[in-house]
C-alpha positions in Angstrom: -1.5 14.3 1.2 -4.0 15.3 3.9 -3.1 14.5 7.5 -5.6 15.5 10.3 -4.3 15.2 13.8 -6.6 13.5 16.3 -7.9 15.4 19.4 -10.1 12.8 21.1 -9.4 10.7 24.1 -6.5 8.3 23.9 -7.2 5.1 22.2 -9.8 6.3 19.7 -8.6 4.8 16.4 -7.5 7.1 13.5 -8.8 6.7 10.0 -6.6 5.7 7.1 -8.1 6.0 3.6 -7.1 4.0 0.6 -8.9 5.1 -2.6 -9.8 3.3 -5.7 -8.2 2.7 -9.1 -8.1 6.0 -11.1 -9.6 7.8 -8.1 -8.3 10.4 -5.7 -8.4 11.6 -2.1 -11.0 14.3 -2.7 -13.9 12.0 -3.5 -17.2 12.1 -1.7 -16.5 9.2 0.7 -13.0 10.4 1.6 -14.2 14.0 2.2 -17.1 12.7 4.3 -14.8 10.6 6.4 -12.5 13.5 7.0 -15.4 15.8 8.0 -16.6 13.1 10.5 -13.1 12.7 11.8 -12.9 16.5 12.4 -16.2 16.5 14.2 -15.2 13.6 16.4 -11.6 14.5 17.2 -10.3 11.6 15.2 -7.1 11.5 13.2 -7.5 11.0 9.4 -4.9 10.3 6.7 -5.6 10.6 3.0 -3.2 10.5 0.1 -3.1 10.0 -3.7 -1.2 7.1 -5.2 1.4 7.9 -7.8 -0.2 8.8 -11.1 -3.4 9.8 -9.2 -4.9 13.1 -8.2 -2.3 15.5 -6.8 0.6 13.0 -6.8 3.3 13.0 -9.5 4.2 10.1 -11.8 2.5 8.6 -14.8 -0.7 6.6 -14.2 0.5 4.0 -16.8 3.6 3.3 -14.8 1.5 2.2 -11.8 1.0 -1.3 -10.5 -0.5 -2.9 -7.5 2.9 -3.6 -6.0 4.0 0.1 -6.5 0.8 1.4 -4.9 1.1 -1.1 -2.1 4.6 0.1 -1.3 3.4 3.7 -1.3 0.6 2.7 1.1 2.9 1.0 3.5 5.3 3.9 3.5 2.5 6.5 4.2 1.1 4.2 6.9 4.4 3.8 8.7 5.1 7.5 8.6 1.7 9.0 9.4 -0.5 6.4 11.1 -0.1 7.0 14.9 -1.9 4.7 17.3 -4.6 2.2 16.3 -6.1 2.7 12.9 -9.3 1.8 11.0 -8.2 1.3 7.4 -11.0 2.2 4.9 -10.4 0.8 1.4 -12.7 1.6 -1.6 -12.6 -0.8 -4.6 -8.9 -1.3 -5.4 -8.2 0.3 -2.0 -10.0 -2.8 -0.5 -7.4 -5.0 -2.1 -4.6 -2.8 -1.0 -6.0 -2.7 2.6 -5.8 -6.4 2.8 -2.3 -6.5 1.3 -1.3 -3.8 3.8 -2.6 -5.8 6.7 -0.6 -8.8 5.6 2.5 -6.7 5.2 2.2 -5.1 8.6 2.4 -8.4 10.3 6.2 -8.2 9.6 6.6 -4.6 10.6 7.3 -4.3 14.3 7.0 -0.6 14.8 3.8 -0.1 12.7 0.6 1.3 14.2 -1.9 -1.6 15.1 -5.0 -2.2 13.1 -8.3 -1.7 15.0 -10.4 -2.7 12.0 -11.1 -2.5 8.3 -14.1 -1.2 6.4 -14.0 -2.3 2.7 -16.3 -0.7 0.2 -16.9 -2.9 -2.9 -13.4 -4.5 -2.4 -11.9 -5.3 -5.8 -9.6 -8.0 -4.6 -7.6 -9.5 -7.5 -9.5 -7.3 -9.9 -6.7 -7.2 -12.4 -7.1 -10.9 -13.0 -10.6 -11.9 -12.0 -12.5 -8.7 -13.0 -10.4 -7.6 -15.9 -8.2 -10.2 -17.7 -10.4 -13.2 -17.3 -13.4 -11.1 -18.4 -11.8 -9.4 -21.4 -12.6 -10.9 -24.9 -9.8 -12.1 -27.0 -9.4 -8.9 -29.1 -8.8 -6.8 -26.0 -6.4 -9.3 -24.5 -4.5 -9.3 -27.8 -4.4 -5.5 -27.9 -2.9 -5.4 -24.4 -0.4 -8.1 -25.3 0.7 -6.5 -28.6 0.3 -2.8 -27.9 1.0 -2.8 -24.1 -2.3 -1.2 -23.2 -6.0 -0.9 -23.9 -8.0 2.3 -23.4 -11.0 1.3 -21.3 -14.1 3.5 -21.5 -15.1 5.0 -18.2 -18.5 5.1 -16.7 -17.3 7.8 -14.3 -15.7 10.3 -16.6 -15.5 11.4 -20.2 -12.0 10.1 -20.9 -11.1 6.4 -21.2 -8.2 5.2 -19.0 -5.4 2.7 -19.9 -5.2 -0.8 -18.7 -1.6 -1.7 -19.2 0.1 -5.0 -19.7 2.4 -4.2 -16.7 -0.7 -3.7 -14.4 -2.1 -7.1 -15.4 1.2 -9.0 -15.2 2.5 -7.4 -12.0 -0.9 -7.8 -10.3 -0.5 -11.6 -10.5 2.2 -11.3 -7.8 -0.4 -10.1 -5.3 -3.5 -12.4 -5.9 -5.3 -13.4 -2.7 -8.4 -15.3 -3.5 -6.6 -18.6 -4.0 -5.6 -18.8 -0.3 -6.9 -18.0 3.1 -6.8 -14.4 4.1 -5.9 -13.1 7.6 -6.3 -9.3 7.8 -5.3 -9.2 11.5 -8.4 -7.3 12.6 -12.2 -7.4 12.3 -13.5 -6.4 8.9 -16.8 -4.9 7.7 -17.6 -5.1 4.0 -20.1 -2.8 2.3 -21.2 -4.1 -1.1 -23.8 -2.9 -3.6 -25.9 -5.6 -5.2 -26.3 -3.4 -8.4 -22.5 -2.9 -8.7 -21.5 -3.4 -12.3 -17.8 -3.3 -11.6 -17.4 -5.6 -8.6 -20.2 -8.1 -8.5 -21.7 -8.9 -5.1 -20.8 -12.5 -5.5 -17.1 -11.4 -5.6 -17.6 -10.0 -2.1 -19.2 -13.3 -1.0 -16.2 -15.2 -2.4 -13.9 -12.9 -0.5 -15.7 -13.5 2.8 -15.3 -17.2 2.3 -11.5 -16.8 2.4 -11.3 -15.2 5.8 -9.9 -17.8 8.2 -9.8 -16.3 11.7 -10.8 -12.7 11.9 -14.5 -11.6 12.3 -16.1 -10.3 9.1 -19.4 -8.7 8.5 -20.8 -8.4 5.0 -23.6 -5.8 4.4 -25.3 -6.2 1.0 -27.1 -3.0 -0.2 -29.8 -4.1 -2.6 -30.0 -0.9 -4.6 -26.4 0.1 -4.1 -24.0 0.8 -7.0 -20.2 0.7 -7.1 -19.5 4.1 -5.7 -21.8 3.9 -2.7 -21.6 7.6 -2.4 -25.3 8.5 -1.9 -26.2 10.2 1.5 -27.7 6.9 2.8 -24.5 5.1 1.7 -22.3 7.6 3.5 -24.4 7.1 6.6 -23.7 3.3 6.4 -20.0 4.0 5.9 -19.8 6.3 8.9 -21.7 3.8 11.0 -19.4 1.0 10.0 -16.3 3.1 10.8 -17.7 4.2 14.1 -18.2 0.6 15.2 -14.4 0.5 15.7 
């Protein structure tokens, strides 16, 4: 957990970071946001989900619902005043689920905006299960997990039956989405993990709140290059 207190004038929104699947709070984007927050007197909250980074627990026990509950708990305890929620990949899905949950929480800090980076909404179903060939589905069903090769590290990581099945309780693309604040989406066109058309489909689901979609033609999934970080900071500073 990393909590930076804000020192700027009253009303400047704090930053609340939600990382990706099998990622942690010390990644390039999270560190850059924290440094920007320090230089601009803004509050910034980062944390690792259970089974990630510095947090305890087993990664294989994690589910979308579990990580959502953790996100809500951290937000309620540490988010003070208006917040810009920044969600990367899976964190984009959790950000939208968080926004939906906060509508029923009276004492929660208000949302000033969201910045979603390659938001992997419904990824367990749309980008995993529906895309897996029959042999991988069968392995998950019979063995309880499949080790997926990683493009971002040497070790494969497990996709569990529990992750897939529990994820179905939180699917959003089959209905209208109301985050409760303006949203800016940053999406790489060359993203192999979250296709840009997935972001377009997501945008079509927003019913009331303003949404801006920025497609980065040569952008990958991570969007961690210096020029990508500049775009991210610019999007956050809009709020």
